[in-house]
Each structure stands twice: as structure tokens, then as C-alpha cells.
C-alpha positions, 0 to 999 in steps of 0.5 A, a space after each residue: 664319628 661315622 657308625 651304622 647306628 646311634 653312639 654315645 660317650 659319657 662320664 658314668 659318675 657325671 653323666 657328662 657327654 663326650 661324644 654322641 651321635 642320634 643318642 636319642 633315637 629309638 633302636 631295638 636293644 637286643 641283649 642289652 634289655 638284660 640290663 634292666 632284668 639284672 638291674 632288677 634282680 640286684 635290687 631283689 637281692 638288695 630287698 632281701 626277697 632274693 638271695 644269691 645262692 637261693 636255688 630258683 625253678 627253670 619254668 617250661 616257659 624258660 626253658 622253651 626260650 630260643 638261643 642263645 641259653 643254657 638249655 636246662 630242662 624245665 623243672 630244673 633248678 639254678 641259683 641265683 648267681 649261675 644264673 646272673 652269670 649266664 645272663 650277663 656273660 653268655 647272654 642266655 635267654 632262658 636264663 633272663 626267663 628264670 631271673 624274671 620270674 623269680 624276681 617279679 613272681 611271673 613273667 607279665 609282673 616282671 615286664 610290668 617292673 621293667 617299664 615303670 623302672 625304666 620310668 622311674 630312671 628317666 628312660 623316657 624313650 624305651 618300651 620293654 616287652 620282655 626280659 631278654 631282647 628277643 625281637 619284637 617291633 614294639 621293644 625298643 630303646 634308644 642309647 641315651 636311655 641305654 647309657 642311664 641305665 648302665 650307669 645306675 648299675 654302676 652307681 648303685 650295685 658296685 658289688 656286682 661289677 664282676 658279673 659285666 667282666 667275667 671271661 666265661 661262665 662253666 656248665 658242666 664241662 662247657 665254658 660259655 665265652 663273653 661275648 665282649 671282645 673289647 675285655 680282651 682287647 682292652 685293659 682299660 675295659 672292665 664290662 658291660 654287655 652285648 647284644 645282636 638280633 638281625 633288626 638291631 644289628 650289633 650293640 654293645 655298652 662298654 664301661 672302661 677308665 681312661 686315665 682318671 675317668 671312668 666312662 661308658 660307650 655304648 654302639 648300637 646297629 653296628 654291621 657287624 661284632 668286629 665293626 662294633 668293636 672297632 666302634 666302641 674302641 675308637 670311641 674310647 681311645 678318642 675320648 681319653 683325654 677330651 674336656 667334659 661339656 656341659 650336656 649330660 645324658 638325661 639333656 639328651 631328647 629322646 626322638 618320637 618314633 618315626 613310622 611307629 617302629 625303630 629302624 629295621 637293619 635286618 636287610 643289611 645285616 642277615 643274608 640272604 637278602 632275596 627274601 623269603 621264599 616263594 611256595 605252593 599252596 600244595 604244601 598248606 597243612 595244618 592250621 595256618 596263619 595268614 599275616 596278610 596279602 600284599 602288592 609287592 613281595 619285598 613287603 611281604 618278606 618283611 611282614 613274614 620276617 618280623 612277625 615270625 621272628 617277633 611272636 618267638 613261636 616255639 614251632 619248629 615244625 612250622 613252615 612259612 613262606 610266601 604264596 600267590 593264592 588263587 583268587 587272591 592278589 599279589 603276595 600272601 604271607 603265611 605261616 602254617 602246620 601249625 596246632 590250633 593252639 599255636 596258631 590262635 597264640 600267633 594272632 593273638 600276638 599279633 593282634 595285641 600290637 594291633 596287627 591284622 592276622 587270620 586263623 585259618 583251619 585245615 579245610 581252608 588250606 585245603 581249598 587254597 591246596 586244591 586250587 594251586 595249578 600243578 606244579 611245572 614240569 622241566 621239559 626234558 633234555 634232548 638226547 645227545 648224538 653219540 659221534 661215531 668214532 673212527 675206526 
């Protein structure tokens, strides 16, 4: 079946593969990551480390997560039940952190648990770096691994299936809808989870009962929400009466990463396609971070997008763009107008991932600004001569 990205369809109970295309290829899971966050929360509930109606804290880290989110201020409290609804129905990034800190003790410990659990479940092509699926070049999985995780959730935690089929979550007077359109289009569908970031495209895991068989479909990298829905629907419909082949999900081989990262489909998914805007060095101020110099504008634009998005930089006042600096060849990708701590945190994030970056103080940026050529003035338009009216 033709598709923009990997696909997989299999029987949930046996793992028997009905259809698959590049199911072992590394891909950005986006919010399908939240399936692991839910799995570990369900484990904590089963083991008594959390209670369903226990009130848990919204930390400052949780509160500053980017959308989609519920938007509860730091210091507020929510029940584990509400956090799970918001996580799995509305895909709330703030609730992913709330649950991670409650189930893991702190965010770093929870991420360690995510990766240990992935290894235990046989998810050999997966690496988690956050509980939500927000962009990070080193945060990836495969359709095979996501399928294994989805099947484990259904097998181990049948009492929690309602979270994946819920039509909306109520937040005060607001109703935050479930993004899984197939819940409304196919009566056979009873869950599970959608995901989207520019680098991944549109992802979904769908569970359904077709005839007398429970099936799980995984679609990664669709071009838009409609394509994601149509691809998953086609998989489920065509497979309703298909015989079960001998291959199981576990037998699909995960492929090694090519070029160090999974495919990035941002240019096809998220306009504008012209790349980052050129900026004048005269705009530089505050503290800045240089993401490198590049011979080609498209390479500089990609670096700027990847690292400014992946860092989860929460400085809404920050500026970014490409510059052509005096005495520096090619294109410089930079972020500026940062506080010192913000610049240091961004650079640390990159160096932890073995990428080069440099923090630049106000004096350095001022030197660049002083050396920048003055803006070109537009030539004045010649005045049109008015025609004399005939008397």
C-alpha cells in the first residue's frame, strides 16, 4: 500500500502481521510517545504508587510546556484520572510532564524508566528523551515498536481502555476533543492515539474489531490529518477478512538509523517552504547562540528549525533567523535576545547531543551589529506628471 511513511497492521492478541510497509524504519513518534507515559502511569496505579483520584502537582516545568496543553498554572493540582484523560484525549504536553513527575519522582528518572521499559518490551528501535513527543532529533521509534507498546497496553490494562476511546475531556466549560477522527467515522474503532510534529508528519495508532478479530493499525508520516485517517481506514477495511500470515510483529527487524537521524518531513508538511528569513545583524541584542555557519541557505534554515524547535526554548521574546555576517562566509543560523541562562541552557542542550554551538554575549553581538552595512534605501519613485484637463 502506498503511504508517505511506515505502516503496520496486525492482530493485537497474536502479533500476526497482516500488512506492513517499512515498519522497522526509524521515525519521529510525536505524541505517540504518550502511550509509554500512559503505560508507566498504569503500572504505577497497578503497583499502588499512585491512586486514580490522587491529586498531583503541576510543576513549573509542566506549566511552561508548549501547546497542546490544558494550561493549568504552576502550583495547581489535578487528579491522576484527569491528567490521563487530558494526556490521551487532548494530547496535553503539560499533563505528560505532570504524570511523569508523579510516576517517576522527577522528569529525568521517568525518562530513564521509559527507555528501560522500552528495552524490556522489545522496542529495540526506540529512544525516548521526553514524555510527550515534543521535537528532539534523538527521540525516535518505529511502527513496529509502537505497535508492540500499543498491544501491551491493551493486554495488560484492559480496565483503562476507556481513556483511548473518550470523545472529549471537560476542562471547566471547555470540551477538548479527541483528535482521532476514526472514532467518529468507524463504529468498529475503539481507540487509540494520534500524534503530530512537523518533522514526523501525521501519526496514528488505531485499535478496532473487524469481524471477530481485534486489530491494531499504525500509520506514520501522513501528509495531513485527512490522509492519516484515510490510510488507517483503508488498512482496517482491506484487512477485515485477510488470512493471518506467519510473520509476527516481533519478527520485523528494526533498521539502523541512516545519517544519524530519522527522516525529517518538515519541508513537505509545514509551510512556508522558503526556509528561515534573512535578518540584519543590526537587529542583534541581548545574548545569542550561534548554531553554526553553512555554505547553503537551506542547510542553515534546517539547522535553525531543528534546534530551535527541539530545545523546547520557552523564551517567547527570542528572535531567530539567518544572517550574513561581516568577515564570516556563508549563512549563520542564530537565536538572540536571550537572557544569559537561556543561552547557556540552549547550548548545553545541543552539546549534550554532540552538536556545536557558541554562546555570544552582548558585546560580541554589538560588534556584529556595528559592522553590518546600513539598510538599503529604496529609490524614490518618479512623480507622475498630471495630464492637463482639456477645457
